[in-house]
C-alpha positions as CSV (number, residue, x, y, z in Angstrom):
1,M,-43.9,-1.0,4.0
2,R,-42.1,-1.4,0.7
3,R,-40.6,2.1,1.1
4,V,-39.2,1.2,4.6
5,S,-37.7,-2.0,3.4
6,S,-36.0,-0.3,0.4
7,G,-34.6,2.3,2.8
8,L,-33.3,-0.3,5.1
9,V,-31.6,-2.2,2.2
10,L,-30.0,1.1,1.1
11,I,-28.7,1.9,4.6
12,L,-27.4,-1.7,4.9
13,F,-25.5,-1.4,1.6
14,M,-24.0,2.0,2.7
15,V,-22.9,0.4,6.0
16,L,-21.4,-2.6,4.2
17,S,-19.7,-0.3,1.6
18,A,-18.0,1.5,4.4
19,S,-16.8,-1.8,5.8
20,A,-15.6,-2.9,2.4
21,Q,-13.3,0.1,2.1
22,E,-11.2,-1.6,4.9
23,S,-10.4,-4.3,2.3
24,C,-10.0,-2.1,-0.7
25,E,-9.8,1.7,-0.8
26,T,-9.6,2.0,-4.6
27,A,-13.2,3.3,-5.2
28,A,-12.9,5.9,-2.4
29,Y,-9.4,6.8,-3.8
30,L,-10.8,7.3,-7.3
31,E,-13.6,9.5,-6.0
32,S,-11.0,11.5,-4.0
33,E,-8.7,11.9,-7.0
34,I,-11.6,13.3,-9.1
35,K,-12.9,15.5,-6.2
36,N,-9.4,17.1,-5.7
37,N,-8.9,17.5,-9.4
38,F,-5.9,15.1,-9.6
39,L,-8.0,13.1,-12.0
40,S,-10.7,14.7,-14.1
41,S,-14.1,13.1,-14.7
42,G,-13.3,13.8,-18.4
43,Q,-10.3,11.4,-18.2
44,V,-12.5,8.7,-16.7
45,E,-15.1,9.3,-19.5
46,W,-12.4,9.2,-22.1
47,L,-11.1,5.9,-20.8
48,E,-14.6,4.4,-20.9
49,K,-15.1,5.6,-24.4
50,F,-11.7,4.3,-25.5
51,V,-12.5,0.8,-24.0
52,A,-15.9,0.9,-25.6
53,E,-14.4,1.5,-29.0
54,K,-11.9,-1.2,-28.6
55,K,-14.6,-3.8,-27.7
56,G,-15.3,-4.2,-31.3
57,D,-11.7,-5.2,-32.0
58,K,-11.9,-9.0,-32.7
59,S,-8.3,-9.4,-31.6
60,L,-9.3,-8.5,-28.0
61,S,-12.4,-10.7,-27.9
62,R,-12.7,-14.3,-27.0
63,G,-10.4,-16.4,-29.1
64,G,-8.7,-13.4,-30.5
65,D,-5.1,-12.3,-30.1
66,K,-3.3,-14.5,-27.5
67,T,0.0,-12.4,-27.5
68,I,1.2,-12.3,-24.0
69,I,1.6,-8.9,-22.5
70,T,4.4,-8.8,-19.9
71,I,4.5,-6.1,-17.3
72,P,7.7,-5.1,-15.5
73,V,7.2,-4.7,-11.8
74,V,9.2,-2.9,-9.1
75,F,8.3,-3.5,-5.4
76,H,9.1,-0.5,-3.1
77,V,9.3,-2.1,0.3
78,L,9.0,0.6,3.0
79,Y,9.7,-0.6,6.5
80,H,10.2,0.9,9.9
81,T,10.7,-2.4,11.8
82,S,12.5,-5.5,10.7
83,A,9.1,-7.4,10.6
84,Q,7.8,-5.0,8.0
85,N,10.9,-5.7,5.8
86,I,9.3,-8.7,4.2
87,P,11.6,-11.3,2.6
88,D,12.3,-11.7,-1.1
89,A,10.6,-15.1,-1.1
90,Q,7.3,-13.5,-0.1
91,I,7.5,-11.1,-3.1
92,H,8.5,-14.0,-5.5
93,S,5.4,-15.9,-4.3
94,Q,3.3,-12.8,-5.0
95,I,4.5,-12.7,-8.6
96,T,3.7,-16.4,-8.9
97,V,0.1,-15.8,-7.7
98,L,-0.4,-12.8,-10.1
99,N,0.7,-14.9,-13.1
100,E,-1.3,-17.9,-12.1
101,S,-4.4,-15.8,-11.6
102,F,-4.1,-13.7,-14.8
103,R,-3.2,-16.7,-16.9
104,R,-5.8,-19.0,-15.2
105,L,-3.2,-21.5,-14.2
106,A,-4.0,-21.6,-10.5
107,A,-4.9,-24.9,-9.0
108,D,-8.1,-23.4,-7.5
109,T,-9.6,-22.7,-10.9
110,V,-11.3,-26.1,-10.6
111,N,-13.5,-24.3,-7.9
112,T,-15.0,-22.0,-10.6
113,P,-18.7,-23.0,-10.6
114,E,-19.8,-24.9,-13.7
115,R,-22.3,-22.1,-14.5
116,F,-19.5,-19.6,-14.9
117,R,-16.7,-21.7,-16.2
118,E,-17.3,-20.9,-19.9
119,L,-16.9,-17.2,-19.0
120,A,-13.5,-17.7,-17.3
121,A,-10.6,-16.3,-19.2
122,D,-6.9,-16.6,-19.6
123,C,-6.0,-12.9,-19.9
124,F,-2.6,-13.5,-21.4
125,I,-1.1,-10.9,-19.1
126,E,2.0,-11.7,-17.1
127,F,4.1,-10.0,-14.5
128,K,7.9,-10.1,-14.0
129,L,10.3,-8.4,-11.6
130,A,12.2,-5.7,-13.5
131,T,15.7,-6.5,-14.4
132,S,16.8,-2.9,-15.4
133,D,15.9,0.3,-13.7
134,T,15.2,3.6,-15.4
135,R,18.9,4.1,-16.2
136,R,19.4,0.6,-17.4
137,R,21.2,-0.4,-14.2
138,Y,20.8,-3.9,-12.8
139,T,17.9,-4.3,-10.4
140,S,16.3,-7.2,-8.7
141,G,12.9,-5.5,-9.0
142,I,12.8,-5.1,-5.3
143,V,13.8,-1.8,-3.6
144,R,14.0,-1.6,0.1
145,K,13.9,1.6,2.2
146,Y,13.9,2.3,5.9
147,T,11.4,5.0,6.8
148,P,10.6,6.7,10.1
149,I,6.9,6.2,9.4
150,S,5.6,3.2,11.3
151,I,2.1,3.1,9.7
152,W,0.6,4.8,6.6
153,D,-2.8,6.1,5.5
154,A,-4.2,5.6,2.0
155,D,-3.2,9.2,1.0
156,D,-0.2,8.5,-1.4
157,K,2.5,9.9,0.9
158,M,4.3,6.6,0.7
159,K,4.9,7.4,-3.1
160,F,7.2,10.3,-2.5
161,S,10.7,10.4,-0.9
162,S,9.9,13.9,0.3
163,E,7.2,12.4,2.5
164,M,9.7,9.6,3.7
165,G,8.3,7.2,1.1
166,A,9.8,6.1,-2.2
167,D,9.4,7.9,-5.6
168,A,7.8,6.0,-8.4
169,W,9.8,4.7,-11.3
170,D,8.5,5.8,-14.8
171,S,4.9,4.6,-14.5
172,K,4.6,4.4,-18.3
173,Q,7.2,1.6,-18.3
174,Y,6.7,-0.1,-14.9
175,L,4.0,-1.2,-12.5
176,N,5.1,0.3,-9.2
177,I,3.9,-1.6,-6.1
178,W,4.5,0.0,-2.7
179,V,4.5,-2.3,0.2
180,C,4.0,-0.7,3.6
181,P,2.0,-1.1,6.8
182,L,-1.4,0.5,6.1
183,R,-4.0,1.8,8.5
184,R,-7.5,0.3,8.1
185,T,-7.0,-1.2,4.5
186,L,-5.4,-4.1,2.7
187,G,-4.6,-2.0,-0.4
188,Y,-5.6,0.3,-3.1
189,A,-4.7,1.1,-6.7
190,S,-4.6,4.1,-9.0
191,F,-6.9,4.4,-12.0
192,P,-5.4,4.5,-15.5
193,G,-4.8,8.0,-16.8
194,G,-4.1,9.7,-13.4
195,D,-1.0,11.4,-12.0
196,P,2.0,9.4,-13.3
197,L,3.9,10.2,-10.0
198,K,1.2,8.3,-8.1
199,D,0.4,5.6,-10.5
200,G,0.6,2.1,-9.2
201,I,-0.6,-0.2,-6.4
202,V,-0.2,0.1,-2.6
203,L,-0.3,-3.1,-0.5
204,N,-0.4,-3.6,3.2
205,S,2.7,-5.5,4.2
206,T,0.6,-8.2,5.7
207,T,-1.1,-9.1,2.4
208,V,1.9,-9.6,0.1
209,G,2.5,-13.1,-1.2
210,V,1.4,-16.4,0.2
211,T,1.5,-16.3,4.0
212,G,-1.6,-18.2,5.0
213,K,-2.0,-16.0,8.0
214,S,-5.4,-14.6,7.4
215,S,-8.5,-14.6,5.1
216,F,-6.3,-12.5,2.7
217,G,-3.1,-14.4,3.0
218,E,-2.9,-16.1,-0.4
219,G,-1.7,-13.1,-2.5
220,K,-5.1,-12.3,-4.0
221,V,-5.2,-8.8,-2.7
222,A,-2.5,-7.9,-5.3
223,V,-4.5,-9.6,-8.0
224,H,-7.6,-7.6,-7.2
225,E,-5.6,-4.3,-7.1
226,A,-3.8,-5.2,-10.3
227,G,-7.3,-5.5,-11.9
228,H,-8.0,-2.0,-10.7
229,W,-4.7,-0.7,-12.1
230,L,-5.8,-2.2,-15.4
231,G,-9.1,-0.4,-15.4
232,L,-11.5,-2.9,-13.8
233,R,-14.1,-1.7,-11.2
234,H,-15.5,-3.7,-8.4
235,I,-17.9,-6.2,-9.8
236,W,-20.9,-4.5,-8.1
237,G,-19.9,-1.2,-9.9
238,D,-19.3,0.6,-6.6
239,D,-23.0,1.3,-6.3
240,Y,-26.1,-0.7,-5.3
241,C,-26.7,-3.0,-8.3
242,G,-24.2,-0.8,-10.2
243,D,-22.5,-1.3,-13.5
244,D,-18.8,-2.3,-13.7
245,G,-18.7,-1.7,-17.5
246,V,-18.2,-5.4,-18.3
247,D,-20.9,-7.2,-20.3
248,D,-20.4,-10.8,-19.0
249,T,-20.3,-10.0,-15.2
250,P,-23.8,-10.2,-13.8
251,K,-25.0,-7.2,-11.7
252,Q,-25.1,-7.8,-7.9
253,A,-26.2,-5.8,-4.9
254,G,-22.8,-5.2,-3.4
255,F,-19.6,-6.8,-2.3
256,T,-19.4,-10.3,-0.8
257,N,-18.0,-11.0,2.7
258,G,-16.4,-14.3,3.7
259,C,-16.3,-17.4,1.6
260,P,-19.9,-18.3,0.4
261,T,-21.0,-21.3,-1.6
262,G,-24.0,-22.0,-3.8
263,V,-26.1,-19.6,-5.8
264,R,-26.7,-16.1,-4.4
265,L,-29.3,-14.0,-6.2
266,S,-29.5,-10.2,-6.3
267,C,-30.3,-7.5,-8.8
268,G,-31.9,-9.8,-11.3
269,S,-28.6,-11.6,-11.9
270,G,-30.4,-14.5,-13.3
271,A,-30.4,-18.2,-12.5
272,A,-26.6,-18.3,-12.3
273,G,-26.6,-15.7,-9.5
274,D,-23.8,-13.4,-8.3
275,M,-20.3,-14.0,-9.5
276,Y,-18.8,-13.6,-6.0
277,M,-15.8,-15.8,-6.9
278,N,-14.6,-13.1,-9.3
279,Y,-11.3,-11.5,-8.5
280,M,-13.0,-8.1,-8.4
281,D,-15.3,-9.0,-5.5
282,L,-14.0,-8.8,-1.9
283,T,-14.6,-12.5,-1.1
284,N,-11.8,-14.2,0.9
285,D,-8.7,-15.2,-1.1
286,A,-9.5,-18.9,-0.9
287,C,-12.8,-18.3,-2.8
288,I,-11.9,-16.1,-5.7
289,N,-10.7,-17.7,-8.9
290,L,-11.6,-16.0,-12.2
291,F,-11.6,-13.0,-14.5
292,T,-14.1,-13.1,-17.4
293,F,-13.5,-12.6,-21.1
294,G,-15.1,-9.2,-20.8
295,Q,-12.8,-8.2,-18.0
296,S,-9.8,-9.5,-20.0
297,E,-10.9,-7.5,-23.1
298,R,-11.2,-4.4,-21.0
299,M,-7.7,-4.8,-19.4
300,R,-6.0,-5.6,-22.7
301,A,-7.6,-2.6,-24.4
302,L,-5.4,-0.3,-22.2
303,F,-2.3,-1.6,-24.1
304,E,-3.6,-0.7,-27.5
305,P,-2.2,2.3,-29.4
306,G,-3.2,5.4,-27.6
307,G,-4.1,3.5,-24.5
308,P,-2.8,4.6,-21.0
309,R,-0.7,1.4,-20.6
310,E,0.7,1.3,-24.2
311,G,4.2,2.3,-22.9
312,I,4.6,-1.1,-21.3
313,H,5.2,-2.6,-24.7
314,T,8.5,-0.5,-25.1
315,S,9.6,-0.6,-21.5
316,I,13.3,-1.0,-20.7
317,G,12.3,-2.7,-17.5
318,L,12.9,-6.3,-18.7
319,Q,15.8,-5.5,-21.0
320,P,19.3,-6.7,-20.0
321,P,20.9,-4.1,-17.8
322,L,23.8,-2.1,-19.3
323,I,25.3,-1.3,-15.9
324,H,25.8,-4.2,-13.5
325,E,26.8,-2.2,-10.4
326,I,25.2,-3.7,-7.3
327,P,23.5,-1.0,-5.3
328,I,24.7,-0.5,-1.7
329,A,22.2,-1.9,0.7
330,E,20.6,0.8,2.9
331,E,21.2,0.1,6.5
332,P,18.4,1.1,9.0
333,P,19.4,3.1,12.0
334,R,20.8,1.2,15.0
335,W,17.8,2.3,17.1
336,L,14.3,3.5,16.2
337,R,13.9,6.2,18.8
338,P,16.0,9.2,20.1
339,N,19.3,7.9,21.7
340,L,21.5,9.8,24.1
341,F,24.9,8.8,25.2
342,P,26.7,8.7,27.6
343,N,24.0,9.3,30.2
344,P,25.0,10.2,32.9
345,A,27.6,12.5,31.5
346,T,30.1,15.1,32.7
347,T,31.1,17.3,29.7
348,E,29.0,16.4,26.6
349,I,26.2,14.3,25.4
350,T,25.7,12.9,21.9
351,I,22.2,12.7,20.5
352,D,21.3,10.4,17.7
353,L,18.1,11.1,15.8
354,A,19.0,9.2,12.7
355,Y,15.9,7.1,12.9
356,D,13.9,10.1,11.8
357,P,15.5,13.0,9.8
358,R,12.3,15.0,10.1
359,W,13.7,16.3,13.4
360,I,16.2,18.5,11.5
361,G,15.1,22.1,11.4
362,N,13.3,21.9,14.8
363,V,14.3,23.4,18.1
364,M,15.4,21.5,21.2
365,Y,15.1,22.8,24.8
366,L,16.9,21.8,27.9
367,T,15.2,22.6,31.2
368,N,16.1,21.9,34.8
369,V,13.8,20.1,37.2
370,Q,12.3,23.5,38.3
371,G,11.2,24.0,34.7
372,V,13.7,26.7,34.0
373,R,15.0,26.7,30.4
374,V,18.8,26.6,30.5
375,M,19.5,26.0,26.8
376,M,17.9,26.2,23.4
377,L,19.4,24.5,20.4
378,N,18.6,24.3,16.7
379,I,18.7,20.7,15.4
380,T,20.8,20.9,12.2
381,S,21.7,17.2,11.8
382,T,20.6,13.8,13.0
383,I,23.7,13.2,15.1
384,F,25.3,16.0,17.1
385,T,26.7,16.7,20.5
386,I,25.7,19.1,23.3
387,D,28.3,20.8,25.6
388,I,27.0,20.4,29.2
389,S,30.3,21.1,30.9
390,Q,29.0,24.5,32.3
391,L,25.8,23.0,33.8
392,K,25.4,22.3,37.5
393,P,25.2,18.7,38.5
394,G,21.6,17.4,38.5
395,I,18.7,16.1,36.4
396,Y,17.6,17.9,33.2
397,L,14.9,17.3,30.6
398,L,15.6,17.5,26.9
399,T,12.5,18.2,24.9
400,S,11.5,18.8,21.3
401,H,8.3,19.2,19.3
402,R,7.6,18.9,15.6
403,K,4.9,20.7,13.6
404,D,3.2,17.4,12.9
405,G,2.6,17.0,16.7
406,E,5.4,14.5,17.3
407,R,7.1,15.1,20.7
408,W,9.9,13.5,22.6
409,Q,11.4,14.1,26.0
410,E,14.5,12.5,27.5
411,K,16.0,12.8,31.0
412,I,19.7,13.8,31.3
413,I,21.9,13.3,34.3
414,K,24.8,15.8,34.7
415,M,27.5,14.4,37.0
């Protein structure tokens, strides 16, 4: 009977873990990066050893160095519809939540249970929107870009302009945060020491800042992912009763759903129970409110000489800009689908595919209603004209396919 019960517990944990990835994909992302050789297990082991060595540094421990580490941040807002182009105020509220959480200044810190209050730390880490870009030009720290992609997967494509996303700014000097509509997940973050071109945090557009629209509408998803970016694992160590590498976070069976109260016991966590109100659990935003001194020590170690975040200390991101040119705002296309005009037409039709430049290089076919192909054209630009003056009056179909499976078909009426 005991064997059956243990098996059921393990199966339940595996099911819950799969569900947890809908909230945070970082653990799965880290595993994928190692599996695909983008991040070696040796790099992860090196980081663990580096942090372990720094743990003996009194300046990092409780009551030690209280120098504030300030991280320049750039938000890459990728949008396909106007609703996805979140306002500046939402991003500013996100910065506020990050600072209140890492400095233990949030009003909800009073909700930290008495049994854990002495472990709750001011990490002395702050976040500010960048004032200078990589060329010392003025920036607001918010970069907006229209993209033909309406929803993204947690596969890093949003981090590259070649994939219709946005390229990272120098990740040794900035925290890059990509904001875009994500499929299945609220966000994920890269692990310190990985590919610098992919280093940063990805947030679902719906979770940025204080919106109050869901269980994750108070900006705490970004706090959680920033913890990952600074080397913290989930509090359950991404395994049943796993180890997160932090001494003062009690072991617990797995992640926590919802917004629990009271003492929850698992994995011999002691009388105090699980620390489900820790930012590195997956509890609802309203019910997470602390980092521990051990977590603070681990994060701050990354900024020490030789650490993967050391470059933040000499970043130009918060220096006064040398060039004050105001970048020209990028205008989205006037329509977000193929547009043909005039239609009906007599001599020529203009086709506008500016909403998605990925159509360039593909072939377009014009067929009559009998299915006979009367014209084949190479798409060489996003806006071009077709001469239909020699066609007989009637109805025609204009069709094109892309290698990624995207297809469109439009009806043309020749007068």
